[in-house]
FINUKE-75670 format. One line per 8 residues: number of its first residue (from 1); their letters; for each residue x, y, z of C-alpha. Coordinates in nm, 4 decimals, decimal comma, always signed. Layout:
BEGIN
NUM = A = X Y Z; ... .
This chain:
BEGIN
1 = MKLLKKSN = +0,9425 +2,1017 -1,0571; +1,1692 +2,0714 -0,7139; +1,4441 +1,8722 -0,7106; +1,5582 +1,7592 -0,3844; +1,8958 +1,6038 -0,4460; +1,9875 +1,4773 -0,1209; +1,7209 +1,3127 +0,1319; +1,7703 +1,4466 +0,4527 .
9 = FHGGIHPA = +1,6052 +1,2108 +0,6812; +1,8103 +0,9935 +0,9337; +1,9805 +0,6733 +0,8179; +1,8563 +0,4610 +0,5129; +1,9645 +0,2081 +0,2911; +2,0366 +0,1020 -0,0725; +1,8944 -0,2529 -0,1130; +1,8853 -0,2687 -0,4826 .
17 = DGSDKILS = +2,0740 -0,1211 -0,7937; +1,7578 -0,0790 -0,9972; +1,7670 -0,4063 -1,2073; +1,4777 -0,5307 -0,9952; +1,2737 -0,2422 -1,1570; +1,3528 -0,3010 -1,4903; +1,1887 -0,6093 -1,4941; +0,8607 -0,4476 -1,4803 .
25 = NQQPIRIL = +0,8662 -0,1167 -1,5195; +0,8616 -0,1097 -1,8976; +0,5535 -0,2621 -2,0098; +0,2206 -0,0970 -2,0109; -0,0311 -0,2319 -1,7284; -0,1860 -0,5195 -1,8502; -0,5892 -0,5346 -1,7989; -0,7045 -0,8937 -1,6274 .
33 = NPETVEIS = -1,0621 -1,0025 -1,5720; -1,0748 -1,3497 -1,3886; -1,3699 -1,5674 -1,4186; -1,3875 -1,5751 -1,0651; -1,2597 -1,3650 -0,7508; -1,2045 -1,4586 -0,4031; -1,2851 -1,1212 -0,1838; -1,1741 -1,1872 +0,1714 .
41 = MKQSAGSV = -1,3581 -0,9572 +0,4404; -1,0174 -0,8507 +0,5739; -0,8982 -0,6031 +0,3587; -0,6177 -0,4440 +0,5747; -0,4559 -0,4838 +0,9226; -0,7536 -0,5373 +1,1874; -1,0054 -0,4614 +0,9708; -1,2503 -0,7537 +0,9494 .
49 = CKAIVKEG = -1,5890 -0,7200 +0,7820; -1,9327 -0,9146 +0,7801; -2,0491 -1,0402 +0,4441; -2,4038 -0,9056 +0,3983; -2,4711 -1,1339 +0,0574; -2,5127 -1,5295 +0,1321; -2,4285 -1,8186 -0,1143; -2,6621 -1,8283 -0,4262 .
57 = DQVSLGQL = -2,7346 -1,4312 -0,4356; -2,6493 -1,2855 -0,7450; -2,4291 -0,9801 -0,7391; -2,3712 -0,6754 -0,9499; -2,0572 -0,5072 -0,9981; -1,9886 -0,2530 -0,7205; -2,2627 -0,3731 -0,5108; -2,2156 -0,3781 -0,1461 .
65 = IAESSGFG = -2,0939 -0,7045 -0,0017; -1,9787 -0,6257 +0,3616; -2,0382 -0,2906 +0,5351; -1,7569 -0,1311 +0,7795; -1,7806 -0,3064 +1,1294; -1,5346 -0,0509 +1,3022; -1,2745 +0,2508 +1,3126; -1,0079 +0,0827 +1,0969 .
73 = SANIHASI = -1,2415 -0,1270 +0,8430; -1,3799 +0,0104 +0,5476; -1,6778 -0,1209 +0,2788; -1,6201 -0,4194 +0,0278; -1,7850 -0,4464 -0,2580; -1,7987 -0,6775 -0,5291; -1,5799 -0,6787 -0,8034; -1,7516 -0,8492 -1,0942 .
81 = SGKVTEIR = -2,0793 -0,9241 -1,1545; -2,1951 -1,2973 -1,0867; -2,3092 -1,5483 -0,8221; -2,1988 -1,5929 -0,4735; -2,0762 -1,9670 -0,5114; -1,9340 -1,9913 -0,1489; -1,8584 -1,8383 +0,1477; -1,5874 -2,0182 +0,3059 .
89 = KTKDEQSN = -1,4067 -1,9310 +0,6611; -1,0016 -1,9015 +0,6712; -0,7826 -1,8086 +0,9566; -0,5586 -1,4891 +0,9345; -0,1876 -1,4704 +1,0836; -0,3269 -1,4101 +1,4105; -0,5569 -1,6878 +1,3987; -0,8923 -1,4934 +1,3642 .
97 = EVEVVVIQ = -1,1831 -1,6066 +1,1846; -1,2165 -1,4380 +0,8368; -1,4760 -1,4961 +0,5541; -1,4089 -1,5262 +0,2137; -1,6606 -1,4381 -0,0306; -1,6446 -1,6125 -0,3886; -1,8179 -1,4657 -0,7109; -1,8093 -1,6814 -1,0357 .
105 = SSENMVDH = -1,8806 -1,4186 -1,3375; -2,2381 -1,4262 -1,4999; -2,1016 -1,2624 -1,7888; -1,8249 -1,3038 -2,0353; -1,5261 -1,1542 -1,8744; -1,6542 -0,8672 -1,7269; -1,4331 -0,5459 -1,7312; -1,4272 -0,3622 -1,4144 .
113 = TTSKTMAY = -1,2765 -0,0892 -1,5950; -1,4609 +0,2133 -1,7573; -1,5458 +0,0985 -2,0761; -1,4956 +0,4702 -2,2415; -1,2992 +0,7538 -2,1678; -1,4628 +0,9901 -1,9506; -1,3642 +1,3471 -1,9134; -1,1278 +1,3470 -1,6083 .
121 = QNRILDIS = -0,9093 +1,0901 -1,8154; -0,8218 +1,3596 -2,0538; -0,8475 +1,6622 -1,8729; -0,8160 +1,8602 -1,5827; -1,1921 +1,9155 -1,4247; -1,3443 +2,1974 -1,2603; -1,4641 +2,0636 -0,9081; -1,5487 +2,3775 -0,7743 .
129 = GITKEEII = -1,9383 +2,2598 -0,7672; -1,8011 +1,9513 -0,5679; -1,8246 +2,0234 -0,1484; -1,5643 +1,8869 +0,0600; -1,8501 +1,6830 +0,2490; -1,9208 +1,5207 -0,0590; -1,5859 +1,4212 -0,1305; -1,5482 +1,2496 +0,2287 .
137 = TSMKEGGL = -1,8927 +1,0789 +0,1971; -1,7620 +0,9187 -0,1382; -1,4492 +0,7828 +0,0220; -1,6460 +0,6347 +0,2688; -1,9177 +0,4959 +0,0972; -1,6770 +0,4073 -0,2016; -1,4652 +0,1850 +0,0799; -1,1540 +0,4015 -0,0053 .
145 = IGLGGAGF = -0,8363 +0,2952 +0,1893; -0,4876 +0,3688 +0,1400; -0,3290 +0,1565 -0,1377; +0,0300 +0,1939 -0,0684; -0,0013 -0,1088 +0,2159; -0,1028 +0,0304 +0,5455; -0,5037 +0,0059 +0,4495; -0,6178 +0,2823 +0,6714 .
153 = PTHVKYET = -0,9793 +0,4224 +0,5863; -0,9261 +0,7402 +0,3819; -1,2139 +0,9318 +0,5276; -1,1038 +0,9073 +0,8670; -0,7940 +1,0831 +0,7958; -0,9863 +1,3729 +0,6525; -1,2430 +1,4073 +0,8925; -0,9657 +1,5252 +1,1617 .
161 = PKPIKYVL = -1,0462 +1,8631 +1,3466; -0,6675 +1,9499 +1,2864; -0,6315 +2,2262 +1,0378; -0,4325 +2,0801 +0,7318; -0,1820 +2,3059 +0,5538; -0,0076 +2,0459 +0,2842; -0,1426 +1,7058 +0,1159; +0,1475 +1,4695 +0,0537 .
169 = INAAECEP = +0,1357 +1,2137 -0,2303; +0,3448 +0,9665 -0,1542; +0,4532 +0,8293 -0,5314; +0,8277 +0,7367 -0,3914; +0,7521 +0,3783 -0,4418; +1,1050 +0,3140 -0,2511; +1,0278 -0,0943 -0,1844; +1,2569 -0,2729 -0,4132 .
177 = YLTCDHRL = +1,0767 -0,4690 -0,7274; +0,7529 -0,2717 -0,7095; +0,6696 -0,0417 -0,9741; +0,2770 -0,0149 -1,0051; +0,2725 +0,3130 -0,8870; +0,5598 +0,4149 -1,1338; +0,3038 +0,2695 -1,4530; +0,0010 +0,4344 -1,2746 .
185 = MLEYGYEI = +0,1647 +0,7423 -1,3188; +0,2739 +0,7181 -1,6692; -0,0672 +0,5649 -1,7871; -0,3116 +0,7312 -1,5609; -0,1666 +1,1023 -1,5279; -0,5029 +1,2951 -1,5117; -0,7142 +1,0521 -1,3267; -0,4074 +1,0936 -1,0796 .
193 = LNGIQLLI = -0,4047 +1,4752 -1,0552; -0,7778 +1,4978 -1,0741; -0,7829 +1,2540 -0,7626; -0,5194 +1,5141 -0,5933; -0,7107 +1,8390 -0,6744; -1,0227 +1,6290 -0,5004; -0,7816 +1,5397 -0,1706; -0,6792 +1,9008 -0,1454 .
201 = KAAGAKMA = -1,0307 +2,0184 -0,0964; -1,1169 +1,7151 +0,1259; -0,8293 +1,8258 +0,3462; -0,9142 +2,2296 +0,3260; -0,4974 +2,2533 +0,2214; -0,3268 +2,5428 +0,0506; -0,1278 +2,2633 -0,1664; -0,0315 +1,9126 -0,2493 .
209 = YLCLEDNK = +0,3219 +1,7798 -0,2920; +0,3427 +1,5030 -0,5446; +0,6586 +1,3203 -0,4429; +0,8652 +1,0600 -0,6362; +1,2233 +0,9250 -0,6397; +1,4495 +1,0088 -0,9077; +1,4554 +0,6603 -1,0473; +1,0811 +0,7531 -1,1813 .
217 = EDAANHLQ = +1,1967 +1,0992 -1,3908; +1,0035 +1,0004 -1,6864; +0,7008 +0,9866 -1,4716; +0,7913 +1,3221 -1,3341; +0,8267 +1,4489 -1,6953; +0,5103 +1,3374 -1,7775; +0,3007 +1,4481 -1,4663; +0,4939 +1,7999 -1,5180 .
225 = QLLEGQDL = +0,3761 +1,8279 -1,8667; +0,0334 +1,8028 -1,7898; +0,0125 +2,0463 -1,5378; +0,1935 +2,3137 -1,7593; -0,0840 +2,5870 -1,7698; -0,3198 +2,4551 -1,5386; -0,3965 +2,6344 -1,2153; -0,3424 +2,3568 -0,9812 .
233 = PVELVLLH = -0,2026 +2,4020 -0,6381; +0,0331 +2,0891 -0,6771; +0,4167 +2,0987 -0,6907; +0,6147 +1,7649 -0,8078; +0,9197 +1,6720 -0,5920; +1,1787 +1,4807 -0,6960; +1,3624 +1,2784 -0,4314; +1,6847 +1,1060 -0,4383 .
241 = TKYPQGGE = +1,6440 +0,7336 -0,4446; +1,6786 +0,5982 -0,1011; +1,4869 +0,3431 +0,1342; +1,2265 +0,3834 +0,2965; +1,1971 +0,7224 +0,1371; +0,8204 +0,6479 +0,1260; +0,8022 +0,6168 +0,5044; +0,5566 +0,8946 +0,6088 .
249 = RQLVDAVI = +0,7663 +1,0267 +0,8850; +1,0779 +1,0401 +0,6039; +0,8592 +1,1939 +0,3586; +0,7654 +1,4471 +0,5642; +1,1098 +1,5261 +0,6686; +1,2401 +1,5377 +0,3536; +0,9762 +1,7403 +0,1815; +0,8458 +2,0172 +0,4284 .
257 = KKEIPAGS = +1,1606 +1,9672 +0,6609; +0,9365 +1,9201 +0,9901; +0,9546 +1,6134 +1,2064; +0,6278 +1,4084 +1,2972; +0,6813 +1,3780 +1,7327; +0,6746 +1,0512 +1,8801; +0,3336 +0,9051 +1,9129; +0,1706 +1,1920 +1,6596 .
265 = LPADIGVI = +0,0107 +1,1869 +1,3481; +0,1093 +1,3844 +1,0156; -0,2594 +1,5590 +1,0889; -0,1044 +1,6923 +1,4522; +0,1698 +1,9380 +1,2180; -0,0862 +1,9933 +0,9358; -0,0074 +1,7350 +0,6759; -0,2105 +1,4503 +0,5338 .
273 = INNVGTAK = -0,0616 +1,1769 +0,3265; -0,1973 +0,9761 +0,0782; -0,0501 +0,6852 -0,2007; -0,0669 +0,7937 -0,5605; -0,2830 +0,5059 -0,6402; -0,5041 +0,6403 -0,3668; -0,5381 +0,9452 -0,5889; -0,6405 +0,7722 -0,8569 .
281 = AMADIMFT = -0,9220 +0,6047 -0,6879; -1,0700 +0,8867 -0,5589; -1,1247 +1,0094 -0,9226; -1,3006 +0,6696 -1,0025; -1,5192 +0,6987 -0,7010; -1,6164 +1,0399 -0,7548; -1,6273 +1,0765 -1,1532; -1,7522 +0,7277 -1,1827 .
289 = KTPLIARC = -1,9463 +0,6628 -0,8678; -1,7648 +0,3200 -0,8936; -1,6589 +0,2106 -0,5028; -1,2754 +0,0664 -0,5041; -1,3065 -0,2500 -0,6945; -1,0080 -0,2966 -0,8602; -0,6021 -0,1793 -0,8374; -0,3017 -0,1867 -0,9923 .
297 = ITVTGKVK = -0,0078 -0,5010 -0,8757; +0,3257 -0,5890 -0,9752; +0,3520 -0,9292 -1,0518; +0,7676 -0,9922 -1,0851; +1,0748 -1,1784 -0,9791; +1,0973 -1,5515 -1,0889; +0,8471 -1,5570 -1,3016; +0,8306 -1,5781 -1,6831 .
305 = NPGNFYVP = +0,6968 -1,2801 -1,7860; +0,6872 -0,9747 -1,4921; +0,4515 -0,6804 -1,5189; +0,1653 -0,4731 -1,3859; -0,1821 -0,5814 -1,4014; -0,4815 -0,3773 -1,3217; -0,7288 -0,6322 -1,1251; -1,0795 -0,7086 -0,9463 .
313 = IGTPYATL = -1,0063 -0,7167 -0,6242; -1,0029 -1,0731 -0,4845; -0,8673 -1,2120 -0,8341; -0,6689 -1,5344 -0,6992; -0,2805 -1,4881 -0,6739; -0,2333 -1,8445 -0,8699; -0,4259 -1,6474 -1,1725; -0,1515 -1,3822 -1,1636 .
321 = IHEAGGFT = +0,1056 -1,5949 -1,1457; -0,0366 -1,8055 -1,4405; -0,0927 -1,4864 -1,6235; +0,2946 -1,3595 -1,5702; +0,3842 -1,6881 -1,7438; +0,4316 -1,8923 -1,4309; +0,7254 -1,9979 -1,1947; +1,0944 -2,0166 -1,3596 .
329 = TKNNRVII = +1,2343 -2,1587 -1,0467; +1,1262 -2,4639 -0,8186; +1,2933 -2,3248 -0,5090; +1,0556 -2,0233 -0,4907; +0,9396 -1,8149 -0,2141; +0,6516 -1,6264 -0,2885; +0,5943 -1,2988 -0,1096; +0,2836 -1,0311 -0,0641 .
337 = GGPMTGNS = +0,4204 -0,6872 -0,0826; +0,8065 -0,6064 -0,1673; +1,1243 -0,7789 -0,0387; +1,1467 -0,5669 +0,2753; +0,8303 -0,5496 +0,4190; +0,5956 -0,7834 +0,2432; +0,4927 -1,1456 +0,3850; +0,5926 -1,4659 +0,2653 .
345 = IMIGGELT = +0,2995 -1,7133 +0,1459; +0,4773 -1,9831 +0,0317; +0,8007 -2,1499 +0,0288; +0,9019 -2,4009 -0,2649; +0,5091 -2,5057 -0,3892; +0,3667 -2,5781 -0,6940; +0,1155 -2,2955 -0,8558; -0,2054 -2,5334 -0,7564 .
353 = HLEGSVSK = -0,0906 -2,4858 -0,4307; -0,0816 -2,1089 -0,4255; -0,3547 -1,9683 -0,1948; -0,4635 -1,5945 -0,1176; -0,6054 -1,3351 -0,3570; -0,5720 -0,9675 -0,4297; -0,6617 -0,7359 -0,1401; -0,7077 -0,3586 -0,1624 .
361 = TSSGLLVL = -0,3399 -0,3412 -0,0266; -0,2030 -0,5632 -0,2228; +0,0826 -0,3551 -0,4177; +0,3015 -0,6550 -0,5245; +0,3318 -1,0709 -0,5781; +0,7102 -1,1301 -0,5783; +0,8777 -1,4830 -0,6447; +1,2102 -1,4858 -0,5229 .
369 = EDYSLIES = +1,4743 -1,7502 -0,5107; +1,4333 -1,9067 -0,1590; +1,7253 -1,9385 +0,0524; +1,8234 -1,9915 +0,4498; +2,0240 -1,7966 +0,6699; +2,1551 -1,8476 +1,0088; +2,1518 -1,6097 +1,2612; +2,4757 -1,5743 +1,4862 .
377 = PCIRCGEC = +2,5116 -1,3851 +1,8422; +2,5210 -0,9798 +1,7986; +2,8497 -0,8586 +1,7233; +2,7933 -0,5070 +1,8546; +2,8892 -0,3419 +1,5524; +2,6316 -0,0752 +1,5775; +2,5179 -0,0554 +1,2086; +2,1397 -0,1644 +1,2692 .
385 = ERVCPAGL = +2,1533 +0,1642 +1,4619; +2,3487 +0,3715 +1,2146; +2,0675 +0,2835 +0,9133; +1,7550 +0,3063 +1,1383; +1,5417 +0,5867 +1,0111; +1,3470 +0,6247 +1,2912; +1,7038 +0,6729 +1,5164; +1,6227 +0,3338 +1,7255 .
393 = APFKIDFA = +1,8792 +0,1348 +1,8429; +1,7502 -0,2020 +1,7147; +2,0010 -0,4568 +1,8737; +1,8958 -0,3234 +2,2171; +1,5306 -0,3623 +2,1771; +1,6149 -0,7262 +2,0211; +1,7827 -0,8011 +2,3294; +1,4722 -0,6984 +2,5304 .
401 = AIEDNINL = +1,2405 -0,8468 +2,2926; +1,4328 -1,2016 +2,3387; +1,4119 -1,1961 +2,7008; +1,0301 -1,0768 +2,6799; +1,0838 -0,7609 +2,8377; +0,8302 -0,5670 +2,6821; +0,8461 -0,2729 +2,9457; +1,2068 -0,2459 +2,8342 .
409 = CEKLYATE = +1,1350 -0,2740 +2,4705; +0,8691 +0,0360 +2,5268; +1,1143 +0,2169 +2,7292; +1,3775 +0,2031 +2,4221; +1,0684 +0,3166 +2,2100; +0,9901 -0,0055 +1,9954; +0,6794 +0,1718 +1,8613; +0,8413 +0,4105 +1,6848 .
417 = CISCGSCS = +0,9821 +0,1076 +1,4540; +0,8415 +0,1365 +1,1172; +0,8935 -0,1752 +1,0208; +1,1111 -0,1175 +0,7341; +1,3483 -0,3895 +0,7680; +1,6800 -0,2122 +0,7030; +1,8294 -0,2940 +1,0259; +1,8119 -0,6956 +0,9358 .
425 = YVCPANRE = +1,9086 -0,6304 +0,5947; +2,2533 -0,4588 +0,7022; +2,3399 -0,6962 +0,9804; +2,6496 -0,9427 +0,9586; +2,5196 -1,1520 +1,2166; +2,1688 -1,2183 +1,0177; +1,9577 -1,1063 +1,3161; +1,5840 -1,1327 +1,2620 .
433 = LAYRITVA = +1,5794 -0,7365 +1,4376; +1,3029 -0,6329 +1,2416; +1,0806 -0,9477 +1,2814; +1,1022 -0,9622 +1,6942; +1,1053 -0,5671 +1,7018; +0,7920 -0,5725 +1,5075; +0,6110 -0,8403 +1,7417; +0,7355 -0,6206 +2,0312 .
441 = KTEIFNLR = +0,5445 -0,3522 +1,9263; +0,2601 -0,5115 +1,8143; +0,2244 -0,6576 +2,1746; +0,2809 -0,2893 +2,3359; -0,0218 -0,1888 +2,1466; -0,2196 -0,4718 +2,2476; -0,1288 -0,4403 +2,6205; -0,2379 -0,0664 +2,5607 .
449 = REKGGKR = -0,5797 -0,1672 +2,4322; -0,5860 -0,4100 +2,7104; -0,5990 -0,1193 +2,9921; -0,7861 +0,1069 +2,7651; -0,4979 +0,3507 +2,6636; -0,4030 +0,4620 +2,3151; -0,2447 +0,3059 +2,0477 .
């Protein structure tokens, strides 16, 4: 195991002291099988699929219910067996119409997990008989996307013509409160390692680095034990706990001492990055022929029994909060994801008011005590510039964004913002820096697309 005592990427912050993680990282993952799932046809940003089933149809576990409709989308499958009772339409954050397929279970609490232990769950398998092409085809047909939050279709990364030297498995889980990746490594170690060797072969890489922060030393030691005596080109890297260590540019910088040039992708420097949950899902798809229909999600914060749940895609958020014992505060703010980069979906409501369901990218369901902040004028302290891991001057981009000067935002490299929220976190004036910069970045990309240019 390689121990990097210092993370050498620029900037970064320490937004939590560890007490947030302890809420949910000590209990085993709980398996939950809801009677009803609500599967959105939008499983990641910009990826809207159209349902190929209709109301009244009987569907079986793993059946294709929506096909990929474009570059950024991936196949969607039934996460339980049952009857399609409704296909309703809703609006996403950009007011785009999105279908939601509702399935009522026709079997008593169908288990979405493997019913019996299989070989890949208790030892490292020989994959010499599996080809690179078979692995990539399985990714595509199985609807595999990045489970760390971005949700980019995995097969697209591996279809690159660029020569790949390294696969980086991102297990940093640097966002406060989230612990689902931590628990996956402790409980599904062999699945993860078998998935990693599949990813190495799909990339044609020489090795993989499995990258954890040093607040997960127990998981690192466990995986190291599983690797002992194995002829796997996998090396564990223990990184200093620092946010946003899990950002792809920061991870590459810290682990292989290279910089991804502005406007470039990791593949341009010979690297592919995948979340550790994606590695497990790859193994599930390859060895059980089951598509991506379930994932682990952290339910934590102001709930009675915080923990991690392994659930079918489409599990209602309200069901998860109920299983976690319900809210422990009436003045609640419910967030999908973590506190730094997540999206707020309800403020001060009752559990019956909570809408939405688990998607492939849902890493956390966080309940916090709500409070209000009042913005003050910028005092030019430069703190946001000091901590920005992308090396930007957030306060300058913020001024340009307020003036709706998109051209200036672009000249100030707003497109290189990783939306980590570090600038807003340290701002003594409570400026909504990260939000406005992200809006400006999105507008720049939209204008480029309208002109037929590259994102």
